[in-house]
Structures are given as C-alpha cells and as structure tokens.
FISE-273089 format. One record per residue (C-alpha): y, z, x. Coordinates in nm, 2 decimals. Last residue first. Example, Ala and Ser with C-alpha at 12.3 -4.5 7.8 and 13.67 -1.06 7.14 Angstrom:
BEGIN
+--------+--------+--------+
:      Y :      Z :      X :
+--------+--------+--------+
:  -0.11 :   0.71 :   1.37 :
:  -0.45 :   0.78 :   1.23 :
+--------+--------+--------+
//
This chain:
BEGIN
+--------+--------+--------+
:      Y :      Z :      X :
+--------+--------+--------+
:   9.94 :  12.60 :   9.79 :
:   9.77 :  12.30 :   9.65 :
:   9.44 :  12.40 :   9.81 :
:   9.47 :  12.75 :   9.65 :
:   9.47 :  12.59 :   9.31 :
:   9.19 :  12.35 :   9.40 :
:   8.97 :  12.63 :   9.55 :
:   9.06 :  12.86 :   9.26 :
:   8.96 :  12.60 :   9.00 :
:   8.63 :  12.53 :   9.17 :
:   8.55 :  12.91 :   9.20 :
:   8.64 :  12.97 :   8.83 :
:   8.42 :  12.68 :   8.73 :
:   8.12 :  12.83 :   8.92 :
:   8.16 :  13.17 :   8.76 :
:   8.44 :  13.42 :   8.71 :
:   8.35 :  13.43 :   8.34 :
:   8.72 :  13.47 :   8.24 :
:   8.80 :  13.14 :   8.40 :
:   8.54 :  12.97 :   8.19 :
:   8.68 :  13.12 :   7.87 :
:   9.03 :  13.01 :   7.96 :
:   8.94 :  12.65 :   8.02 :
:   8.71 :  12.61 :   7.72 :
:   8.34 :  12.67 :   7.72 :
:   8.04 :  12.57 :   7.92 :
:   7.82 :  12.70 :   8.20 :
:   7.55 :  12.57 :   8.44 :
:   7.45 :  12.26 :   8.25 :
:   7.17 :  12.11 :   8.46 :
:   7.15 :  11.80 :   8.67 :
:   7.20 :  11.96 :   9.01 :
:   7.51 :  12.15 :   8.89 :
:   7.71 :  12.07 :   8.57 :
:   8.00 :  12.25 :   8.42 :
:   8.07 :  12.13 :   8.06 :
:   8.43 :  12.19 :   7.95 :
:   8.50 :  12.21 :   7.58 :
:   8.81 :  12.16 :   7.36 :
:   8.99 :  12.01 :   7.66 :
:   9.34 :  12.14 :   7.73 :
:   9.27 :  12.23 :   8.10 :
:   9.13 :  11.88 :   8.17 :
:   9.39 :  11.72 :   8.39 :
:   9.45 :  12.03 :   8.60 :
:   9.08 :  12.04 :   8.69 :
:   9.12 :  11.73 :   8.91 :
:   8.76 :  11.62 :   8.96 :
:   8.75 :  11.45 :   8.62 :
:   8.49 :  11.32 :   8.38 :
:   8.62 :  11.30 :   8.03 :
:   8.46 :  11.24 :   7.69 :
:   8.69 :  11.19 :   7.39 :
:   8.58 :  11.19 :   7.03 :
:   8.81 :  10.99 :   6.81 :
:   9.17 :  10.90 :   6.71 :
:   9.29 :  11.26 :   6.75 :
:   9.33 :  11.25 :   7.12 :
:   9.49 :  10.91 :   7.11 :
:   9.85 :  11.02 :   7.17 :
:   9.76 :  11.30 :   7.41 :
:   9.57 :  11.05 :   7.62 :
:   9.87 :  10.82 :   7.63 :
:  10.09 :  11.09 :   7.77 :
:   9.82 :  11.17 :   8.03 :
:   9.81 :  10.81 :   8.12 :
:  10.19 :  10.80 :   8.18 :
:  10.17 :  11.12 :   8.38 :
:   9.89 :  10.98 :   8.59 :
:  10.11 :  10.67 :   8.66 :
:  10.38 :  10.90 :   8.81 :
:  10.13 :  11.11 :   9.00 :
:   9.98 :  10.80 :   9.18 :
:   9.64 :  10.67 :   9.09 :
:   9.29 :  10.71 :   9.24 :
:   9.13 :  10.98 :   9.03 :
:   9.30 :  10.92 :   8.70 :
:   9.01 :  10.74 :   8.52 :
:   8.75 :  10.96 :   8.68 :
:   8.51 :  10.84 :   8.40 :
:   8.71 :  10.83 :   8.07 :
:   8.49 :  10.76 :   7.77 :
:   8.64 :  10.72 :   7.42 :
:   8.45 :  10.74 :   7.10 :
:   8.57 :  10.59 :   6.78 :
:   8.68 :  10.27 :   6.96 :
:   8.98 :  10.06 :   6.85 :
:   8.91 :   9.76 :   7.08 :
:   9.28 :   9.75 :   7.17 :
:   9.24 :  10.10 :   7.30 :
:   8.99 :   9.99 :   7.57 :
:   9.19 :   9.68 :   7.69 :
:   9.51 :   9.89 :   7.70 :
:   9.34 :  10.15 :   7.92 :
:   9.21 :   9.88 :   8.15 :
:   9.56 :   9.74 :   8.18 :
:   9.69 :  10.10 :   8.25 :
:   9.42 :  10.14 :   8.52 :
:   9.50 :   9.81 :   8.68 :
:   9.87 :   9.92 :   8.70 :
:   9.77 :  10.24 :   8.86 :
:   9.55 :  10.07 :   9.12 :
:   9.84 :   9.83 :   9.20 :
:   9.84 :   9.47 :   9.09 :
:   9.80 :   9.15 :   9.29 :
:   9.44 :   9.24 :   9.38 :
:   9.34 :   9.20 :   9.01 :
:   8.97 :   9.15 :   9.10 :
:   9.04 :   8.78 :   9.17 :
:   9.40 :   8.69 :   9.09 :
:   9.57 :   8.79 :   8.77 :
:   9.84 :   8.54 :   8.66 :
:  10.13 :   8.67 :   8.44 :
:  10.09 :   8.53 :   8.09 :
:  10.14 :   8.87 :   7.93 :
:  10.48 :   8.91 :   8.10 :
:  10.56 :   8.57 :   8.27 :
:  10.83 :   8.70 :   8.50 :
:  10.69 :   9.06 :   8.52 :
:  10.92 :   9.35 :   8.43 :
:  10.80 :   9.37 :   8.08 :
:  10.44 :   9.42 :   8.21 :
:  10.55 :   9.72 :   8.43 :
:  10.65 :   9.97 :   8.16 :
:  10.46 :   9.78 :   7.90 :
:  10.15 :   9.96 :   8.03 :
:  10.27 :  10.28 :   7.86 :
:   9.94 :  10.33 :   7.67 :
:  10.10 :  10.28 :   7.33 :
:  10.35 :  10.03 :   7.47 :
:  10.05 :   9.82 :   7.58 :
:   9.89 :   9.86 :   7.24 :
:  10.20 :   9.73 :   7.06 :
:  10.22 :   9.45 :   7.32 :
:   9.87 :   9.34 :   7.23 :
:   9.94 :   9.36 :   6.85 :
:  10.26 :   9.16 :   6.89 :
:  10.08 :   8.90 :   7.10 :
:   9.83 :   8.85 :   6.82 :
:   9.47 :   8.95 :   6.85 :
:   9.21 :   8.71 :   6.71 :
:   9.19 :   8.51 :   7.03 :
:   8.93 :   8.73 :   7.19 :
:   8.95 :   8.61 :   7.55 :
:   8.88 :   8.96 :   7.70 :
:   9.17 :   9.08 :   7.50 :
:   9.33 :   9.29 :   7.78 :
:   9.21 :   9.07 :   8.07 :
:   9.30 :   8.75 :   7.89 :
:   9.65 :   8.87 :   7.81 :
:   9.71 :   8.97 :   8.17 :
:   9.61 :   8.62 :   8.27 :
:   9.32 :   8.47 :   8.45 :
:   9.08 :   8.59 :   8.72 :
:   8.89 :   8.89 :   8.59 :
:   8.99 :   9.26 :   8.63 :
:   8.75 :   9.53 :   8.72 :
:   8.87 :   9.89 :   8.72 :
:   8.68 :  10.13 :   8.94 :
:   8.75 :  10.47 :   8.78 :
:   8.62 :  10.36 :   8.45 :
:   8.77 :  10.34 :   8.10 :
:   8.50 :  10.30 :   7.83 :
:   8.55 :  10.25 :   7.46 :
:   8.26 :  10.33 :   7.24 :
:   8.23 :  10.18 :   6.89 :
:   8.15 :   9.83 :   7.01 :
:   7.89 :   9.98 :   7.25 :
:   7.68 :  10.12 :   6.96 :
:   7.70 :   9.80 :   6.75 :
:   7.60 :   9.58 :   7.04 :
:   7.32 :   9.81 :   7.13 :
:   7.18 :   9.82 :   6.77 :
:   7.13 :  10.18 :   6.66 :
:   6.77 :  10.33 :   6.64 :
:   6.77 :  10.40 :   7.02 :
:   7.09 :  10.60 :   6.96 :
:   6.90 :  10.86 :   6.76 :
:   7.12 :  10.92 :   6.45 :
:   7.26 :  11.27 :   6.39 :
:   7.62 :  11.13 :   6.40 :
:   7.54 :  11.01 :   6.75 :
:   7.21 :  11.13 :   6.89 :
:   7.05 :  11.14 :   7.23 :
:   6.69 :  11.25 :   7.24 :
:   6.44 :  11.40 :   7.49 :
:   6.24 :  11.25 :   7.78 :
:   6.25 :  10.95 :   8.00 :
:   6.61 :  10.84 :   7.92 :
:   6.69 :  10.47 :   7.90 :
:   6.98 :  10.33 :   8.10 :
:   7.31 :  10.15 :   8.02 :
:   7.25 :  10.30 :   7.68 :
:   7.61 :  10.37 :   7.58 :
:   7.54 :  10.75 :   7.58 :
:   7.32 :  10.72 :   7.89 :
:   7.61 :  10.59 :   8.10 :
:   7.83 :  10.89 :   8.00 :
:   7.56 :  11.14 :   8.10 :
:   7.50 :  10.96 :   8.43 :
:   7.87 :  10.99 :   8.51 :
:   7.84 :  11.37 :   8.51 :
:   7.50 :  11.40 :   8.67 :
:   7.56 :  11.66 :   8.94 :
:   7.56 :  11.38 :   9.20 :
:   7.92 :  11.46 :   9.32 :
:   8.00 :  11.83 :   9.24 :
:   8.07 :  11.94 :   8.89 :
:   8.29 :  11.88 :   8.59 :
:   8.24 :  11.73 :   8.24 :
:   8.52 :  11.74 :   7.99 :
:   8.50 :  11.74 :   7.61 :
:   8.78 :  11.64 :   7.38 :
:   8.66 :  11.69 :   7.02 :
:   8.72 :  11.43 :   6.76 :
:   8.37 :  11.48 :   6.60 :
:   8.17 :  11.77 :   6.74 :
:   8.00 :  11.76 :   7.08 :
:   7.66 :  11.92 :   7.10 :
:   7.47 :  12.01 :   7.42 :
:   7.12 :  11.99 :   7.57 :
:   7.01 :  11.89 :   7.92 :
:   6.65 :  11.94 :   8.01 :
:   6.70 :  11.82 :   8.37 :
:   6.93 :  11.54 :   8.45 :
:   6.92 :  11.35 :   8.78 :
:   6.55 :  11.39 :   8.81 :
:   6.37 :  11.22 :   9.10 :
:   6.07 :  11.17 :   8.88 :
:   6.02 :  10.80 :   8.94 :
:   6.35 :  10.64 :   9.01 :
:   6.68 :  10.65 :   8.81 :
:   6.57 :  10.98 :   8.66 :
:   6.65 :  11.13 :   8.32 :
:   6.55 :  11.43 :   8.12 :
:   6.73 :  11.51 :   7.79 :
:   6.64 :  11.83 :   7.60 :
:   6.85 :  11.73 :   7.29 :
:   7.19 :  11.57 :   7.37 :
:   7.42 :  11.55 :   7.07 :
:   7.73 :  11.35 :   7.00 :
:   7.94 :  11.37 :   6.68 :
:   8.19 :  11.09 :   6.67 :
:   8.25 :  11.00 :   6.31 :
:   8.11 :  10.66 :   6.40 :
:   8.20 :  10.34 :   6.21 :
:   8.04 :  10.01 :   6.13 :
:   7.68 :  10.10 :   6.24 :
:   7.42 :   9.83 :   6.25 :
:   7.06 :   9.94 :   6.24 :
:   6.76 :   9.92 :   6.48 :
:   6.42 :   9.88 :   6.29 :
:   6.29 :   9.62 :   6.54 :
:   6.41 :   9.83 :   6.83 :
:   6.70 :   9.69 :   7.03 :
:   6.63 :   9.65 :   7.40 :
:   6.71 :   9.84 :   7.72 :
:   6.47 :   9.77 :   8.01 :
:   6.53 :   9.40 :   7.98 :
:   6.21 :   9.19 :   8.03 :
:   6.18 :   9.02 :   8.36 :
:   6.00 :   8.71 :   8.25 :
:   6.32 :   8.51 :   8.26 :
:   6.35 :   8.59 :   8.64 :
:   5.99 :   8.47 :   8.70 :
:   6.07 :   8.16 :   8.49 :
:   6.36 :   8.08 :   8.73 :
:   6.16 :   8.15 :   9.04 :
:   5.87 :   7.93 :   8.92 :
:   6.10 :   7.65 :   8.82 :
:   6.26 :   7.66 :   9.17 :
:   5.91 :   7.65 :   9.33 :
:   5.83 :   7.35 :   9.10 :
:   6.15 :   7.18 :   9.20 :
:   6.07 :   7.23 :   9.57 :
:   5.72 :   7.09 :   9.52 :
:   5.88 :   6.79 :   9.35 :
:   6.13 :   6.75 :   9.63 :
:   5.83 :   6.75 :   9.87 :
:   5.66 :   6.49 :   9.65 :
:   5.98 :   6.30 :   9.66 :
:   6.01 :   6.30 :  10.04 :
:   5.64 :   6.19 :  10.08 :
:   5.68 :   5.93 :   9.80 :
:   5.97 :   5.77 :   9.98 :
:   5.75 :   5.64 :  10.26 :
:   5.50 :   5.50 :  10.01 :
:   5.78 :   5.35 :   9.81 :
:   5.93 :   5.19 :  10.12 :
:   5.59 :   5.05 :  10.24 :
:   5.52 :   4.82 :   9.94 :
:   5.87 :   4.69 :   9.86 :
:   5.91 :   4.61 :  10.23 :
:   5.57 :   4.44 :  10.23 :
:   5.67 :   4.24 :   9.92 :
:   5.95 :   4.06 :  10.10 :
:   5.71 :   3.96 :  10.38 :
:   5.44 :   3.85 :  10.14 :
:   5.69 :   3.64 :   9.95 :
:   5.81 :   3.48 :  10.27 :
:   5.44 :   3.42 :  10.37 :
:   5.37 :   3.27 :  10.02 :
:   5.67 :   3.04 :  10.05 :
:   5.54 :   2.91 :  10.39 :
:   5.20 :   2.86 :  10.24 :
:   4.90 :   3.08 :  10.32 :
:   4.64 :   2.90 :  10.52 :
:   4.44 :   3.20 :  10.64 :
:   4.55 :   3.15 :  11.00 :
:   4.92 :   3.12 :  10.90 :
:   4.89 :   3.44 :  10.70 :
:   4.71 :   3.60 :  10.99 :
:   5.02 :   3.57 :  11.21 :
:   5.29 :   3.65 :  10.97 :
:   5.09 :   3.93 :  10.80 :
:   5.01 :   4.09 :  11.13 :
:   5.37 :   4.09 :  11.24 :
:   5.48 :   4.23 :  10.90 :
:   5.21 :   4.50 :  10.93 :
:   5.33 :   4.60 :  11.28 :
:   5.69 :   4.62 :  11.15 :
:   5.58 :   4.85 :  10.86 :
:   5.37 :   5.07 :  11.09 :
:   5.67 :   5.10 :  11.33 :
:   5.89 :   5.19 :  11.03 :
:   5.64 :   5.46 :  10.93 :
:   5.66 :   5.61 :  11.28 :
:   6.04 :   5.58 :  11.28 :
:   6.06 :   5.78 :  10.96 :
:   5.81 :   6.06 :  11.06 :
:   5.95 :   6.16 :  11.40 :
:   6.32 :   6.20 :  11.31 :
:   6.21 :   6.34 :  10.97 :
:   6.03 :   6.63 :  11.14 :
:   6.31 :   6.67 :  11.40 :
:   6.58 :   6.68 :  11.12 :
:   6.39 :   6.96 :  10.94 :
:   6.34 :   7.15 :  11.27 :
:   6.72 :   7.11 :  11.34 :
:   6.79 :   7.27 :  11.00 :
:   6.57 :   7.56 :  11.10 :
:   6.76 :   7.60 :  11.42 :
:   7.10 :   7.57 :  11.27 :
:   7.02 :   7.82 :  10.99 :
:   6.90 :   8.08 :  11.24 :
:   7.21 :   8.01 :  11.45 :
:   7.43 :   8.08 :  11.16 :
:   7.26 :   8.41 :  11.08 :
:   7.29 :   8.53 :  11.45 :
:   7.64 :   8.40 :  11.48 :
:   7.72 :   8.59 :  11.16 :
:   7.61 :   8.92 :  11.32 :
:   7.81 :   8.85 :  11.63 :
:   8.12 :   8.77 :  11.43 :
:   8.06 :   9.09 :  11.23 :
:   8.07 :   9.29 :  11.55 :
:   8.39 :   9.11 :  11.66 :
:   8.56 :   9.16 :  11.33 :
:   8.48 :   9.54 :  11.32 :
:   8.84 :   9.65 :  11.36 :
:   8.78 :   9.96 :  11.13 :
:   9.04 :   9.86 :  10.87 :
:   8.95 :   9.49 :  10.91 :
:   8.58 :   9.54 :  10.83 :
:   8.66 :   9.78 :  10.55 :
:   8.89 :   9.53 :  10.39 :
:   8.64 :   9.25 :  10.43 :
:   8.38 :   9.44 :  10.21 :
:   8.35 :   9.17 :   9.95 :
:   8.35 :   8.90 :  10.21 :
:   8.08 :   9.10 :  10.39 :
:   7.84 :   9.13 :  10.10 :
:   7.86 :   8.78 :   9.97 :
:   7.85 :   8.64 :  10.33 :
:   7.54 :   8.83 :  10.42 :
:   7.37 :   8.72 :  10.09 :
:   7.46 :   8.36 :  10.15 :
:   7.33 :   8.39 :  10.52 :
:   7.00 :   8.53 :  10.40 :
:   6.97 :   8.26 :  10.13 :
:   7.03 :   7.99 :  10.40 :
:   6.78 :   8.14 :  10.63 :
:   6.51 :   8.16 :  10.36 :
:   6.59 :   7.81 :  10.24 :
:   6.53 :   7.68 :  10.60 :
:   6.20 :   7.86 :  10.63 :
:   6.08 :   7.70 :  10.30 :
:   6.20 :   7.36 :  10.42 :
:   6.00 :   7.40 :  10.74 :
:   5.69 :   7.50 :  10.55 :
:   5.73 :   7.20 :  10.32 :
:   5.81 :   6.97 :  10.61 :
:   5.46 :   7.05 :  10.76 :
:   5.27 :   6.99 :  10.44 :
:   5.47 :   6.68 :  10.35 :
:   5.42 :   6.53 :  10.70 :
:   5.05 :   6.58 :  10.69 :
:   5.03 :   6.40 :  10.35 :
:   5.27 :   6.13 :  10.47 :
:   5.06 :   6.07 :  10.79 :
:   4.75 :   6.04 :  10.58 :
:   4.90 :   5.80 :  10.33 :
:   5.08 :   5.59 :  10.60 :
:   4.75 :   5.56 :  10.80 :
:   4.56 :   5.47 :  10.48 :
:   4.82 :   5.20 :  10.40 :
:   4.81 :   5.07 :  10.75 :
:   4.43 :   5.01 :  10.71 :
:   4.46 :   4.88 :  10.35 :
:   4.69 :   4.59 :  10.47 :
:   4.39 :   4.40 :  10.60 :
:   4.24 :   4.39 :  10.25 :
:   4.57 :   4.25 :  10.13 :
:   4.57 :   3.98 :  10.40 :
:   4.23 :   3.86 :  10.29 :
:   4.32 :   3.88 :   9.92 :
:   4.60 :   3.65 :   9.98 :
:   4.87 :   3.56 :   9.72 :
:   4.70 :   3.74 :   9.43 :
:   4.63 :   4.04 :   9.65 :
:   5.00 :   4.06 :   9.73 :
:   5.08 :   4.06 :   9.36 :
:   4.83 :   4.34 :   9.29 :
:   4.96 :   4.54 :   9.59 :
:   5.32 :   4.51 :   9.46 :
:   5.21 :   4.64 :   9.12 :
:   5.02 :   4.94 :   9.25 :
:   5.28 :   5.05 :   9.51 :
:   5.57 :   4.98 :   9.28 :
:   5.42 :   5.19 :   9.00 :
:   5.37 :   5.48 :   9.24 :
:   5.73 :   5.44 :   9.35 :
:   5.87 :   5.44 :   8.99 :
:   5.66 :   5.73 :   8.88 :
:   5.77 :   5.94 :   9.18 :
:   6.12 :   5.80 :   9.13 :
:   6.13 :   5.91 :   8.77 :
:   6.01 :   6.26 :   8.85 :
:   6.25 :   6.31 :   9.14 :
:   6.58 :   6.18 :   9.01 :
:   6.73 :   6.31 :   8.68 :
:   6.46 :   6.55 :   8.57 :
:   6.36 :   6.70 :   8.90 :
:   6.71 :   6.68 :   9.04 :
:   6.83 :   6.90 :   8.76 :
:   6.54 :   7.14 :   8.84 :
:   6.68 :   7.17 :   9.20 :
:   7.03 :   7.23 :   9.05 :
:   6.88 :   7.51 :   8.83 :
:   6.75 :   7.66 :   9.15 :
:   7.08 :   7.65 :   9.33 :
:   7.32 :   7.79 :   9.07 :
:   7.15 :   8.04 :   8.84 :
:   6.87 :   8.12 :   9.09 :
:   7.09 :   8.15 :   9.39 :
:   7.34 :   8.37 :   9.21 :
:   7.06 :   8.60 :   9.10 :
:   6.92 :   8.62 :   9.46 :
:   7.26 :   8.69 :   9.61 :
:   7.31 :   8.97 :   9.36 :
:   7.00 :   9.15 :   9.49 :
:   6.81 :   9.30 :   9.19 :
:   6.71 :   9.67 :   9.18 :
:   7.06 :   9.80 :   9.08 :
:   7.09 :   9.51 :   8.83 :
:   6.77 :   9.65 :   8.67 :
:   6.92 :   9.99 :   8.63 :
:   7.23 :   9.85 :   8.48 :
:   7.01 :   9.70 :   8.20 :
:   6.95 :   9.33 :   8.15 :
:   7.09 :   9.14 :   7.85 :
:   7.35 :   8.96 :   8.07 :
:   7.07 :   8.82 :   8.29 :
:   6.90 :   8.67 :   7.99 :
:   7.22 :   8.51 :   7.88 :
:   7.27 :   8.36 :   8.22 :
:   6.91 :   8.22 :   8.23 :
:   6.93 :   8.08 :   7.88 :
:   7.27 :   7.92 :   7.96 :
:   7.13 :   7.76 :   8.28 :
:   6.83 :   7.62 :   8.09 :
:   7.04 :   7.47 :   7.81 :
:   7.28 :   7.31 :   8.06 :
:   6.98 :   7.20 :   8.27 :
:   6.83 :   7.02 :   7.98 :
:   7.16 :   6.86 :   7.87 :
:   7.22 :   6.75 :   8.23 :
:   6.87 :   6.59 :   8.25 :
:   6.92 :   6.40 :   7.93 :
:   7.26 :   6.27 :   8.04 :
:   7.14 :   6.18 :   8.39 :
:   6.82 :   6.02 :   8.27 :
:   6.99 :   5.80 :   8.01 :
:   7.27 :   5.71 :   8.25 :
:   7.02 :   5.61 :   8.52 :
:   6.81 :   5.39 :   8.28 :
:   7.12 :   5.22 :   8.15 :
:   7.25 :   5.15 :   8.51 :
:   6.90 :   5.03 :   8.63 :
:   6.88 :   4.80 :   8.33 :
:   7.22 :   4.65 :   8.41 :
:   7.11 :   4.61 :   8.77 :
:   6.79 :   4.43 :   8.66 :
:   7.00 :   4.19 :   8.44 :
:   7.21 :   4.10 :   8.74 :
:   6.90 :   4.05 :   8.96 :
:   6.74 :   3.84 :   8.69 :
:   7.06 :   3.63 :   8.65 :
:   7.10 :   3.58 :   9.03 :
:   6.74 :   3.47 :   9.08 :
:   6.75 :   3.24 :   8.78 :
:   7.06 :   3.08 :   8.92 :
:   6.88 :   3.02 :   9.25 :
:   6.57 :   2.89 :   9.07 :
:   6.78 :   2.65 :   8.87 :
:   6.96 :   2.53 :   9.18 :
:   6.63 :   2.48 :   9.36 :
:   6.49 :   2.28 :   9.06 :
:   6.81 :   2.08 :   9.03 :
:   6.79 :   1.98 :   9.39 :
:   6.42 :   1.89 :   9.37 :
:   6.48 :   1.68 :   9.05 :
:   6.78 :   1.51 :   9.21 :
:   6.57 :   1.41 :   9.51 :
:   6.62 :   1.54 :   9.86 :
:   6.42 :   1.34 :  10.11 :
:   6.28 :   1.40 :  10.45 :
:   5.94 :   1.45 :  10.28 :
:   5.87 :   1.74 :  10.52 :
:   6.22 :   1.88 :  10.46 :
:   6.18 :   1.84 :  10.08 :
:   5.85 :   2.02 :  10.09 :
:   5.99 :   2.30 :  10.31 :
:   6.28 :   2.34 :  10.06 :
:   6.05 :   2.35 :   9.76 :
:   5.81 :   2.60 :   9.93 :
:   6.11 :   2.82 :  10.02 :
:   6.25 :   2.81 :   9.67 :
:   5.91 :   2.91 :   9.52 :
:   5.88 :   3.19 :   9.77 :
:   6.24 :   3.31 :   9.68 :
:   6.14 :   3.31 :   9.31 :
:   5.83 :   3.52 :   9.40 :
:   6.05 :   3.76 :   9.60 :
:   6.26 :   3.82 :   9.27 :
:   5.95 :   3.88 :   9.05 :
:   5.88 :   4.22 :   9.21 :
:   6.23 :   4.34 :   9.11 :
:   6.18 :   4.21 :   8.76 :
:   5.85 :   4.39 :   8.71 :
:   5.99 :   4.72 :   8.86 :
:   6.30 :   4.71 :   8.64 :
:   6.09 :   4.63 :   8.33 :
:   5.87 :   4.94 :   8.41 :
:   6.18 :   5.15 :   8.46 :
:   6.33 :   5.03 :   8.13 :
:   6.02 :   5.16 :   7.96 :
:   6.04 :   5.48 :   8.15 :
:   6.40 :   5.53 :   8.05 :
:   6.31 :   5.47 :   7.69 :
:   6.04 :   5.74 :   7.71 :
:   6.28 :   5.98 :   7.89 :
:   6.55 :   5.94 :   7.62 :
:   6.29 :   5.99 :   7.35 :
:   6.16 :   6.31 :   7.51 :
:   6.50 :   6.48 :   7.52 :
:   6.43 :   6.76 :   7.27 :
:   6.08 :   6.80 :   7.43 :
:   6.21 :   6.85 :   7.79 :
:   6.32 :   7.21 :   7.75 :
:   5.99 :   7.34 :   7.61 :
:   5.82 :   7.10 :   7.85 :
:   5.93 :   7.32 :   8.14 :
:   5.72 :   7.61 :   8.00 :
:   5.41 :   7.40 :   7.98 :
:   5.47 :   7.25 :   8.33 :
:   5.51 :   7.59 :   8.49 :
:   5.20 :   7.72 :   8.31 :
:   4.99 :   7.42 :   8.44 :
:   5.12 :   7.47 :   8.79 :
:   4.98 :   7.83 :   8.79 :
:   5.25 :   8.09 :   8.86 :
:   5.28 :   8.29 :   9.18 :
:   5.45 :   8.62 :   9.12 :
:   5.80 :   8.78 :   9.13 :
:   5.79 :   9.13 :   8.97 :
:   6.08 :   9.28 :   9.16 :
:   6.30 :   9.00 :   9.26 :
:   6.30 :   8.79 :   9.58 :
:   6.57 :   8.63 :   9.78 :
:   6.67 :   8.93 :   9.98 :
:   6.30 :   9.00 :  10.04 :
:   6.26 :   8.68 :  10.24 :
:   5.91 :   8.57 :  10.19 :
:   5.68 :   8.63 :  10.49 :
+--------+--------+--------+
//
C-alpha cells in the first residue's frame, strides 16, 4: 500500500500519454538542443562501432605478415595508418561525447529549473487549509527528489535508452555482416537476456517502490523530530526516539539490501551469458571459417552488444521512476488553490479600515463549525479586541480577513467591498500581521525586517526600529542590522523576535494591523515596550487584537467576547464589566489570580 506520508489528497494514476504531453511543454523550448544531441549520439555510436572493425583489420594484417614471415614497408605503413586512424576516431568520438553531454546537461537543467520554479510558485499560492492537509515531507520530496528524478530523465535516462537501443540494432547488423551463422546463434542468449531483463525490471521496480516508501517515511520522521528536539530533550525521550529511529533505519537497510540482492543476482547472470556467448563465438567462428580479425571484431562487438541490453533494464527502471516522479509532480500542480482571485477582482491602493462580518459561517472540515452566523462591524481606525476561550474562533476571524481560508456562508467586507472581489495580493499588502509564533529566516536582521526588499534605506529601517523600540537591543549588537540570524532566530529571545516582527509589520505601512497573541510569551519589560509602540500606531489604522491578558486590551474601542464560535457579548471594557457577564467572570478570575 502506498505510504500515506508521501501522498497528497487527490493523487491519482495518470495515463502515460498525458504525462508525456505535459512533459513536452517543458521540453519544447529546448528541442533543438535535444535534436543536435541525438545527431551527435548517432555519430558517436557509428564511430564507436567502427573502432573494433579497425582492430580487426590490424589483426588480419598482423596475422598475414606473421604467416608470410615478412614485414614489408607497405604492411608497416598500413598498420601504422590504421593505429593512427583508431586514435583519431577515438579522440573525435570523445569530443562528440563531451559536446553531447554538455548540450543535454544544460538543456536538462534549464528544464528542471523552470519545472522546479513552477512547482514552488504553485505551492506558494495554496491556502493555509491545504497546507494543513499536506504532509510537509511530501512537498519537500516532490520539489527536491522528484524534480531530480526528472532531471535524470532529460540528461541521462532518455538519451541512454535511445543510445543503447541504437547500439543493439547497429552492432547486430555489423555482427550479421561478419557471420550470419554466428549472429543467428546469438539470438538465443539475446532472448534469454531480454526475458531475464524484463523479469528483473518488474521485480526491481517493486523493490525500488518499497525502498522509496521507507526513505520517505524516515525523512518525514526526521523532519518532525528534529523540529521537536527541544521537547525530546526536556522530557528525556532520547532513548525512546532512538528506538523509533532504529526501526525506521532498519526498514531502509532491509529494503536497500533487497535492491542490492536483486542486482547481485542479475548482473553476474548477464555476465555469465556474455562469457558463454564469447566462448561460443570463438569456437564456432573457427568452424565457420571467420578470419582472425573477424573473430576479434566479433569479440569486441559482443561486449558492445550485451552491455546495452544489460543497461537497458536499469534505464527502463529509471525511466519508470522518472514517470512516477512526473506523475507525482503533475498531481501536485493539479491541486488547485482553494483561495484564488476572481476574474473581476480589483486592486486597492488604500483602505480606510472599515471591516464588516455579515452572517459568517466557517468550518475547517465539513460542517464542524468554528464560526456560527457571526456578524459585527468595525469602524475605521478603531481598536477592537477579541477574547474568549481557546477554540472560540478568535484567530480564525483574523485568518479569514486576510483570506487564508474561504468562508462557507456569509460575507466579509472591507470598506463595504466584499474581500473576494479584492485581489489577494492587494488585500494582504494593506494588512499587517504580528503573530504569537514569530518566524525569522536565516540571514541578517535587515533581511528579516525588509524581507529582502532593497527599496528601504537603513535610515528608514532604523527609524521604524526606534518607533517600535527594537533599537533598544539592535544598537547593542556588534553588527547592528547586519547581525546574523540563525535558523528560526534561535539566537534571539522571544521578546526580541517579537520586536523584529513588529518592525517588519510597521515598515510595510499597513492600514489594518492584526495582533494575534503578540504579547503572550514575552517578559513584562518587552511587553511595556510593545504597548508603548501600540499606543503610537493606534491612529494609523484599524487594529485587531487577540489577547488572553485582559489588562492589555482595557483601552480598546470594542471588545468582542466569543464562545463556541458565536459573539456572546460586545462593548468596551467598562460596559462589559457592568453587564456582569462572561467577560466580567474572565476579568475577575485574572484579577483575583494576580492577587
């Protein structure tokens, strides 16, 4: 059964004809390079087959001179000429092989570059809901491993399949010319090789499939456990994780051994048939009266005959592997993003900041409703807070505003325009988001604030950093804005990462600012800095805040209290306290908890 960790929702078997048709879309721009490479390949095969013939001529001349017991000048010059001719043809052949290889490699890499970019761009356009359904390990495997398999297809597999097939036909024709009797006798080992290669390819395909499953399983396991290494160490689970990894590692070892065993039986068997064929050719060649040079040519040609047949099994398997990789890539590219711009979607340069929910219903799966008939209106430049228990729908509301997900029922409007009629890029450009779990990329502080947008000057960046109080620690760093950020920003504290995230958001000059638990995991001193920054930008645009600490939202213009996906009550801090409702209970619990 297919490893579910390596599958995506919607994966299906594609006809070979469709795979070829879609692959040709990427091949067409490079078709001239492939045609020229095939011409050079044909010349290469012809020259390579001609080399044994020259050796045969030299052998006949040498045998003739030995029998005559005389070396004439003409014979000497003829052998010397043939030796030089052999060297020149071999040298020219190597030049052709080099040109052919470079043509294929450059064309193949351009194809894979374009394909890899298309796949990555397609993934970036998918919705958050789709990422929740897709194993990260599978996406990484498709972008990296499967594109590499297709790279082998264009730069190695296809050309070698054609080359080996051409070798088999051409070599057999020359062998038939030297001795049709011997050539007919060679048909028996050819049939044996063909049948054994076919059986081998079927068996090894199953073994390779099993091997890829175990490798994908181990990659997924490593990805998850390396990310969660801190938890493993905190709870002293190293031994348990070692045992789990031993199981994954052992599965890879066993399947790899099966692959080696298949090749360990197949290759010596083909070699035995080849040696047997050489012995038969040597004996019966003498009986059929083939010349010494002819027998030497025949011996040389046999190696050029059996090697391609033996290689064809490997290459046909690689071809199958490449087709499987292509199928997986095209399956991924067939997964249409859940959130797309409508044809009549418009660009918005600036938002006033009015936000309205009209009878909004939303569920991540089926009808397991997270929001139930939610309606509210937020006026421009208001600060509105959302409070409630975990799972009440607070973060979901913020995600829906930026169209990370599509709602099932109702309408969401900004400035009285349905957000589905606004281009996604335009919508998100006007909304700044500061999340609880700050993600920093490897690079510098500058890169993480500007996200590699070179249009911002250092003066402007530092101005924003001062605005959000991030300069308080940046100026203390040896390299300041050029200070290195390691993976996930682990060389900075949670509070420092939040301040960098805040600077990143403010630099983009949003008209709507979203803060999702932005002060949840930081120290009191950093929280004070952020609160000061929030006060500064309060009048810049509409601000939406999710917070568990009710002390941080007391000055909000509106507070929406959610419970089980519905708005239970709303008003400002004082109004909600006077109602003695759910908000009052939450506030009392937190206030009493501090005392």
